[in-house]
C-alpha positions as CSV (number, residue, x, y, z in Angstrom):
1,M,-25.6,1.7,-0.4
2,D,-26.9,2.4,-3.9
3,N,-31.1,2.6,-3.3
4,K,-30.2,5.2,0.0
5,Y,-27.9,7.6,-2.7
6,S,-29.6,6.2,-5.8
7,R,-31.0,10.0,-6.6
8,Q,-28.0,11.6,-5.5
9,I,-25.4,9.3,-7.7
10,I,-27.5,9.5,-10.8
11,F,-26.7,13.1,-10.6
12,N,-24.0,13.7,-13.2
13,K,-22.0,16.0,-11.2
14,I,-21.6,13.0,-8.4
15,G,-22.1,9.6,-9.7
16,R,-21.0,6.5,-7.9
17,K,-17.4,7.4,-7.8
18,G,-18.2,11.0,-6.2
19,Q,-20.7,9.0,-4.1
20,E,-17.4,7.1,-2.7
21,K,-15.4,10.3,-2.4
22,I,-18.4,11.6,0.1
23,R,-18.4,8.3,2.0
24,K,-15.0,8.6,2.6
25,A,-14.6,12.2,3.8
26,S,-14.9,14.0,6.8
27,I,-16.0,17.4,7.9
28,A,-16.4,19.0,11.2
29,I,-19.1,22.0,11.9
30,V,-18.6,24.5,14.1
31,G,-21.9,25.8,15.5
32,L,-25.1,23.8,15.6
33,G,-27.9,26.8,15.5
34,A,-29.7,27.4,12.4
35,L,-27.0,27.5,9.9
36,G,-24.9,24.1,11.7
37,T,-28.2,22.1,12.5
38,V,-29.2,22.2,8.5
39,A,-26.0,21.6,7.1
40,A,-25.5,18.7,9.3
41,E,-28.4,17.0,8.6
42,Q,-28.5,17.8,4.6
43,L,-24.3,16.3,5.2
44,T,-25.6,13.1,6.7
45,R,-28.4,12.4,4.0
46,A,-25.9,13.0,1.6
47,G,-23.9,10.3,3.2
48,I,-20.7,11.8,4.3
49,G,-18.4,9.3,6.1
50,K,-17.9,11.2,9.6
51,L,-19.2,14.6,11.0
52,I,-17.6,15.9,14.0
53,L,-20.2,18.4,16.1
54,I,-19.0,21.3,18.4
55,D,-21.2,23.6,20.0
56,R,-20.9,24.9,23.4
57,D,-24.6,26.3,23.9
58,F,-27.5,24.4,24.9
59,I,-31.2,24.8,23.2
60,E,-33.4,27.5,24.0
61,E,-37.2,27.8,23.2
62,S,-36.4,30.9,20.9
63,N,-34.0,28.6,18.7
64,L,-36.6,26.5,17.5
65,Q,-37.8,29.2,14.9
66,R,-35.2,28.3,12.7
67,Q,-32.6,25.8,14.1
68,A,-33.4,22.2,12.5
69,L,-33.6,18.9,14.2
70,Y,-34.5,20.4,17.5
71,N,-38.0,20.2,19.2
72,E,-40.0,21.7,22.2
73,E,-38.9,18.3,24.0
74,D,-35.2,19.6,23.3
75,I,-35.2,22.6,25.3
76,G,-32.5,22.9,27.8
77,K,-30.7,19.8,26.5
78,F,-26.8,20.6,24.8
79,K,-27.1,21.1,20.9
80,A,-24.2,19.0,19.9
81,E,-25.4,15.9,21.8
82,T,-29.1,16.2,20.9
83,A,-27.9,16.9,17.0
84,A,-25.9,13.6,17.1
85,K,-28.7,11.6,18.6
86,K,-31.2,13.1,16.0
87,L,-28.6,12.3,12.8
88,E,-27.9,8.6,13.8
89,K,-31.4,8.0,13.4
90,I,-31.4,9.7,10.3
91,N,-28.5,7.7,8.8
92,S,-26.4,5.0,10.7
93,D,-24.0,4.8,7.8
94,V,-22.5,8.1,9.1
95,K,-20.1,8.2,11.9
96,I,-20.6,10.8,14.4
97,D,-18.7,12.8,17.1
98,F,-19.8,15.5,19.3
99,F,-18.2,17.9,21.7
100,V,-20.1,20.2,24.2
101,S,-17.2,22.9,23.9
102,D,-16.3,26.0,23.2
103,L,-13.8,26.3,20.5
104,N,-10.6,28.4,21.5
105,H,-6.8,28.3,20.8
106,K,-6.0,25.3,22.7
107,N,-8.2,22.7,21.6
108,I,-8.6,23.6,17.9
109,S,-6.4,21.2,17.0
110,K,-7.7,18.5,18.8
111,L,-11.4,18.9,17.7
112,L,-11.0,20.4,13.9
113,F,-9.3,16.8,12.9
114,A,-11.4,16.7,9.4
115,D,-10.8,17.0,5.6
116,I,-12.8,20.2,5.3
117,I,-14.4,22.6,8.3
118,L,-17.9,24.2,8.1
119,D,-17.9,27.8,10.3
120,C,-21.8,27.6,11.0
121,T,-20.9,30.1,14.0
122,D,-22.6,33.7,14.7
123,N,-19.2,35.5,16.0
124,F,-16.2,37.1,14.4
125,Y,-13.7,35.8,16.9
126,T,-14.1,32.0,16.0
127,R,-14.1,32.5,12.2
128,Y,-10.6,34.3,12.7
129,L,-9.6,31.2,14.6
130,I,-10.7,28.9,12.5
131,N,-9.1,31.1,9.4
132,D,-5.8,30.7,11.0
133,Y,-6.0,27.1,12.1
134,C,-6.9,26.3,8.5
135,K,-4.2,28.3,7.0
136,K,-1.6,27.0,8.7
137,S,-2.5,23.6,8.9
138,R,-3.4,23.9,5.1
139,I,-7.3,22.7,5.6
140,K,-10.1,23.9,3.3
141,W,-13.1,25.4,4.9
142,V,-16.2,27.0,4.5
143,Y,-17.9,30.5,5.9
144,S,-21.3,31.0,6.0
145,A,-23.2,33.7,8.0
146,A,-26.9,34.8,8.4
147,V,-28.8,37.8,9.8
148,K,-32.2,39.5,8.8
149,G,-33.0,37.9,5.4
150,Y,-29.6,38.0,4.0
151,G,-26.2,35.8,4.4
152,N,-22.7,35.2,3.1
153,V,-21.0,32.2,1.7
154,M,-17.1,31.7,1.1
155,A,-15.3,28.8,0.4
156,V,-11.8,29.5,1.7
157,L,-8.7,27.3,0.2
158,P,-5.1,27.3,1.7
159,E,-3.4,28.6,-1.4
160,K,-5.8,31.5,-2.0
161,A,-7.2,34.6,-0.3
162,C,-8.2,34.0,2.9
163,F,-10.8,34.9,5.3
164,R,-8.8,37.9,6.9
165,C,-7.8,39.2,3.3
166,V,-11.4,39.9,3.1
167,F,-12.7,40.7,6.3
168,N,-10.0,42.1,8.2
169,E,-12.3,43.6,10.8
170,A,-15.6,42.6,12.0
171,E,-18.2,43.6,9.1
172,S,-21.3,44.3,11.7
173,D,-22.1,43.7,15.3
174,E,-25.8,42.7,14.2
175,T,-26.8,39.2,15.1
176,C,-30.0,37.5,15.0
177,D,-30.8,38.7,18.5
178,T,-30.7,42.6,17.7
179,A,-31.5,42.5,14.0
180,G,-34.0,39.4,13.8
181,I,-33.5,36.6,11.1
182,I,-36.1,34.3,9.0
183,N,-35.5,30.5,9.0
184,T,-35.5,30.8,5.0
185,V,-32.4,32.5,4.7
186,S,-30.6,30.7,7.2
187,T,-31.6,27.5,5.4
188,A,-30.6,29.0,1.9
189,I,-27.2,29.9,3.3
190,A,-26.8,26.1,4.9
191,S,-27.7,24.6,1.7
192,I,-24.9,27.1,-0.4
193,A,-22.5,26.3,2.1
194,V,-22.6,22.6,2.1
195,T,-23.1,22.6,-2.1
196,Q,-19.6,24.1,-1.8
197,A,-18.5,21.6,0.9
198,L,-19.4,19.0,-1.5
199,K,-17.6,20.4,-4.4
200,L,-14.7,20.5,-2.3
201,I,-14.9,16.8,-1.8
202,L,-15.3,16.0,-5.4
203,N,-12.5,18.4,-6.3
204,E,-14.3,20.5,-8.6
205,K,-13.4,23.9,-9.4
206,I,-14.6,27.0,-6.7
207,E,-14.2,30.4,-7.6
208,Q,-12.7,32.5,-5.2
209,E,-15.3,34.2,-4.6
210,L,-17.7,35.8,-1.8
211,I,-21.5,34.8,-2.4
212,R,-24.1,37.2,-0.8
213,F,-27.9,36.1,-0.9
214,D,-30.8,38.2,-0.1
215,I,-33.5,35.9,-0.1
216,W,-36.1,38.9,0.9
217,D,-35.1,41.2,-2.2
218,N,-34.8,37.7,-4.4
219,D,-30.8,39.0,-5.0
220,I,-27.8,37.1,-5.3
221,T,-24.1,38.9,-5.9
222,K,-20.9,37.1,-6.4
223,I,-17.9,39.1,-5.3
224,K,-14.6,38.3,-6.5
225,V,-12.0,38.1,-3.7
226,S,-8.2,38.4,-4.0
227,K,-5.4,38.1,-1.5
228,N,-4.4,41.3,0.7
229,E,-0.1,41.9,0.9
230,K,-0.7,43.1,3.7
231,C,-3.0,40.3,5.5
232,P,-1.2,39.1,8.5
233,V,-2.4,35.3,8.3
234,C,-1.3,35.2,4.6
235,N,2.2,36.6,6.2
236,G,2.3,33.7,8.8
237,I,1.4,35.7,11.7
238,Y,-1.3,33.9,13.6
239,E,-2.7,35.8,16.4
240,Y,-5.9,34.2,17.2
241,L,-4.4,30.3,17.0
242,Q,-1.2,31.8,19.4
243,G,-3.7,32.8,21.6
244,K,-2.7,36.6,21.5
245,K,-6.4,38.0,20.9
246,E,-8.4,37.9,24.2
247,K,-11.9,36.5,23.9
248,G,-13.3,38.2,26.8
249,I,-17.0,38.2,27.5
250,V,-19.6,36.4,24.6
251,I,-22.5,37.7,24.2
252,Y,-24.6,34.7,22.6
253,C,-27.0,35.0,19.6
254,G,-30.8,35.0,20.2
255,N,-30.7,35.7,23.5
256,N,-29.2,37.4,27.2
257,N,-26.7,34.8,27.8
258,Y,-23.2,35.9,28.8
259,Q,-20.2,33.8,28.7
260,F,-16.8,34.0,30.9
261,Y,-14.0,32.0,31.2
262,L,-12.7,30.9,34.7
263,K,-9.1,31.3,35.1
264,N,-6.9,28.4,37.4
265,K,-10.7,27.2,39.2
266,N,-10.6,24.3,40.2
267,F,-13.9,22.3,38.8
268,N,-14.5,20.0,42.2
269,E,-14.0,22.9,44.4
270,I,-16.5,25.1,42.7
271,K,-18.9,22.0,42.8
272,N,-18.4,21.6,46.5
273,K,-19.1,25.4,47.5
274,L,-21.8,26.0,45.2
275,K,-23.5,22.4,46.9
276,K,-23.1,24.5,50.4
277,I,-25.1,27.5,48.9
278,G,-28.0,26.4,47.2
279,K,-29.2,23.2,44.3
280,V,-26.8,22.1,42.0
281,K,-27.7,20.0,38.7
282,E,-24.9,17.8,37.3
283,T,-24.4,16.6,34.2
284,D,-21.4,14.9,31.9
285,F,-20.2,18.4,30.9
286,C,-21.8,21.0,33.4
287,L,-23.0,22.2,36.7
288,F,-26.5,24.2,36.5
289,F,-26.8,26.7,39.6
290,E,-29.8,29.0,39.3
291,D,-29.4,31.3,35.8
292,M,-25.6,29.8,35.5
293,A,-24.1,27.0,33.8
294,I,-20.2,26.3,34.6
295,F,-18.7,23.7,32.3
296,N,-15.8,21.4,33.1
297,D,-13.5,23.0,30.3
298,G,-13.6,26.3,32.3
299,R,-16.4,28.2,31.0
300,V,-19.4,30.2,32.8
301,L,-22.7,30.9,30.9
302,I,-25.0,33.3,32.7
303,K,-28.2,34.2,31.8
304,E,-28.7,37.8,32.8
305,K,-29.8,41.7,31.4
306,S,-26.0,43.1,31.4
307,P,-23.1,41.6,31.0
308,E,-21.8,43.8,33.9
309,R,-24.8,42.0,36.6
310,A,-23.8,38.6,34.9
311,K,-19.7,39.5,35.8
312,S,-21.2,40.8,39.3
313,L,-22.9,36.8,40.1
314,V,-20.1,35.0,38.3
315,S,-17.8,36.9,41.2
316,K,-20.2,36.4,43.9
317,Y,-20.9,32.6,43.5
318,I,-17.4,31.8,42.1
319,G,-14.8,34.5,42.9
320,D,-12.7,36.4,40.0
């Protein structure tokens, strides 16, 4: 082990004892896009004991500009599965589990079974859900986000200000699809997030602050954060974890994909119905029918010009 991690071990902040802590730790990464792929690779190379990878999406050509681990041959494959296979070749010491799934209030306790959670998502709904779960379960997690040429990172500790204390409402509706992103900022933000996670593993002191880094203007800002007495989460109200906040239609960052959840639908019945209409391709995780992917967890992902058009086609082929 020493030879593989020798340069990391001689860093005085880690050492042999620190490397052993890293080896025994587990981290769950939610989102295997621009932030998540970089974070996953760095943690794998650092010798983390276990990685849990969660992503609901598959790889598209537009992802390759900024999402590490993937190449042109991977287009159309599932991100979580593909990332896991690539990471296993990088470091066989690391145990890697992956889930092609959409994180929600029903499955979060089964999927996020780790010491630390790394948020590498692109939406506030999932962040609020992670925040609820981690606050209630007293799990440390790290929030990260990037768009255009800037990004945010914040380590969230159980006894300190939570994510909802700082972001009571979604800060912005900008995404990489609407505002763009350069790959240098996602790499930088992911690196800061991983460093914060390593500090948590090593029991290093973490300041209660929101780190904002604008790589284009070479500007870094640290904003002190504190508890909000009126924060519902800190007062034991977990709206997202209890499923009281409806997710509705999800618009994916970076493409024209729309996600819907089917209610009380039988997967096999849907498969048989679609086979009578046209060509259906079946994988371990979903069915592909025209520009639609129907997952066995009840999700439908469809590529269309508008949410109204997408909803209309789902209703036409699958039903309301």
